[in-house]
C-alpha positions in Angstrom: -10.3 33.2 -32.7 -7.4 34.0 -35.7 -8.1 32.2 -39.5 -6.2 34.2 -41.7 -8.4 33.5 -44.4 -7.9 29.5 -43.5 -11.3 27.0 -42.5 -9.2 26.8 -39.7 -9.1 29.0 -36.6 -6.3 29.4 -34.0 -7.3 30.1 -30.6 -5.5 30.5 -27.1 -5.4 33.1 -24.1 -2.4 35.3 -23.3 -2.0 35.4 -19.6 0.1 38.3 -18.4 1.7 39.2 -14.9 2.8 41.8 -14.0 3.7 44.1 -11.0 1.6 47.4 -10.3 2.3 50.1 -8.6 0.7 53.4 -7.7 2.2 57.0 -9.1 3.4 59.4 -6.8 0.3 60.7 -7.9 -1.9 58.1 -7.0 -4.1 58.4 -10.1 -2.2 56.3 -12.3 -0.6 52.9 -11.9 2.8 51.4 -13.4 3.0 48.3 -14.8 5.8 45.9 -14.7 5.6 43.4 -16.7 6.9 40.2 -15.4 5.6 37.2 -17.6 3.7 36.2 -20.3 2.2 32.4 -21.6 -0.1 31.6 -24.4 -3.2 29.3 -22.7 -5.5 26.9 -24.3 -3.6 26.8 -27.9 -5.8 24.6 -30.1 -2.7 23.5 -32.3 -1.8 20.8 -31.8 2.2 19.5 -30.3 2.2 23.2 -29.5 -0.5 22.9 -26.9 1.0 20.5 -24.6 4.3 22.4 -24.3 2.9 25.6 -23.8 -0.2 24.4 -21.5 3.5 22.9 -19.3 4.2 26.4 -18.2 6.3 27.5 -20.9 6.9 31.6 -20.3 8.4 34.2 -21.7 10.1 36.0 -19.0 9.4 39.4 -20.0 10.7 40.9 -17.2 14.2 38.8 -16.9 14.8 39.7 -21.3 14.0 43.4 -20.3 17.2 43.8 -17.2 19.3 41.7 -19.8 18.8 44.2 -22.7 18.9 46.7 -20.1 22.6 45.3 -19.2 23.1 44.9 -22.7 21.8 47.5 -24.9 22.6 50.7 -24.7 19.9 53.0 -24.2 17.4 50.8 -23.8 15.2 50.7 -20.4 13.0 48.6 -19.3 9.3 49.6 -20.6 6.8 50.1 -17.1 4.2 52.1 -18.4 1.8 54.2 -16.9 -1.8 53.6 -17.0 -4.9 56.1 -16.0 -8.5 54.9 -15.7 -10.6 57.2 -16.4 -14.1 55.6 -16.3 -14.9 52.4 -14.2 -18.1 50.6 -13.4 -19.7 47.3 -12.8 -19.0 45.9 -16.3 -16.2 48.7 -17.6 -12.9 49.9 -17.3 -11.7 53.0 -19.7 -7.9 54.0 -19.5 -5.2 55.4 -20.5 -1.2 54.9 -21.0 1.4 57.5 -20.5 1.2 58.3 -24.2 -2.9 59.2 -24.4 -4.2 56.0 -25.7 -7.4 54.7 -24.6 -7.8 51.0 -23.9 -11.7 50.0 -23.0 -12.1 46.5 -21.2 -15.1 45.2 -20.2 -16.3 42.8 -18.4 -17.5 39.1 -19.4 -17.8 37.4 -16.1 -17.9 37.2 -13.2 -16.3 34.2 -12.4 -13.1 34.9 -10.0 -11.2 31.2 -10.9 -8.3 30.8 -13.4 -10.2 29.3 -16.8 -8.3 25.9 -17.2 -9.2 25.2 -21.2 -9.5 21.9 -20.3 -12.8 21.7 -23.3 -10.6 23.3 -26.0 -9.7 20.6 -28.7 -6.1 21.2 -29.2 -7.5 20.5 -33.5 -7.2 24.2 -35.1 -11.2 24.0 -35.5 -11.1 20.8 -38.0 -14.0 19.4 -35.6 -15.6 22.3 -35.6 -15.5 23.3 -39.1 -16.8 19.3 -39.9 -19.5 19.9 -37.8 -20.4 23.0 -39.5 -20.2 21.1 -43.0 -21.9 18.3 -41.8 -24.9 20.5 -40.1 -25.0 23.0 -43.6 -24.6 20.3 -46.5 -24.9 16.5 -45.4 -27.0 16.6 -42.0 -26.1 13.3 -40.9 -26.8 12.8 -37.2 -26.0 10.0 -34.9 
């Protein structure tokens, strides 16, 4: 969640798809991004647009740029996993940057986000004010 110092929060999940192929050495993976989308946004009206399949086709955009911009190459980062257990994965990219991923659930089905209200967190803000100050319950 992000608030930027405001009393409301912006929430959502970035969901991306990619092709991954092993490198020649077999010790790393080349990632070729395909699409990026936002799911479960709590911004009114934008949520409906995003949840109806609006996606950034990053691979198509990269191909267009390759064809029209000198010296542009569609990025295909290399990720090498340096540690892996049941709860954590540590990977490095081709520049040596470290990425740490933690497992938060054993659920394998995609999240539906149907329980996320598109109200920018105003409902929770009002509940918090009520619980802290007014203590009015129905």
